C-alpha positions, 0 to 999 in steps of 0.5 A: 632625110635623117631619122630621128628618135622620139619618146614612144607611149603605148598608142605610138607602139601599137600603130607600128604593130597594127601597120605590120599586122597590115590591119590599118585602113589605107589612110592610117597605114600612110600615117604609120608609114610616114612615122616609121620612116621618120623614126629609128625606134619604129622602123627598128620595131617594125623591122623586128616585127616583121619575120614574126608576122610572116611566120603566122602563115605556118600557124595552125588556123585554131591559134589564128582564129580562136573559137568563139568561146575563147574569144568571149573568155578573152574579151571578158578577161581584158575588160575585168583588167581594164576595169570596164565592160566587155565590148563585143566585137565588130561583125566581120566585114570581108566580102567575097570578091566579085569577078571583073571582066578586064578585057573580052573573055578575061575575068579576075577575082582580086584576092589580095594586094600587097603594096609593100611587096609589090604583089597581087593574088587573083583568080584569073579566067579565060574564056575558050580561044582568048589570049592573055596580053603579051607581058614582061614580069615585073616581079616573080609571077607564080601561076597554079592552073585550076582547070582547063588547059593553058599554054604559056609560050611553048608549054602547055599546062594542065589542071594542077600544074604550076608555073613560075616566071622570074622578074624581067622574063616575058610571056609572048603568048598565053592562051587557052583553047578550051578556057581555063581558071588559075590562081595568079600571084604576080606584080602589079607592075608587069608591063603589057605589050 
């Protein structure tokens, strides 16, 4: 597929920015991906923005989540400059995810997904005596044990322990005699069995 360069208006550029910030609904994100794939300028802009957006993780939360008074002043200033009335922000729609039992004795709480990086973040809870299915890692797997004890192959983890597995490696037996809860960041492309 050959890429083309097109003139961009502000809405066109804003769509690229919103896509890189991962703030678009899934249907709009797919349209933005198609736009970026078809346009050299959009692709360059997205690539230039990604390191900046990735750096947000290191920013203090008061910068990323300004106080209500600062937010109000910003809304009023933008409205005044645009010659309109302030539009109140929509109330937050984030809802604490529910625990879901995915297999007998295994529950997960999905926290985040990142299809672009093929990553998911979740809390995983194993009931006492339960084995997690053997699996081959489709990407890097990072596990931080919060409570209980967990065996991964021949290694026993205790609360606070961290385990990292590289892509292509396998966990033949993962189980907990006591039951446990962990934070798991992994690839949804792991192969079970």
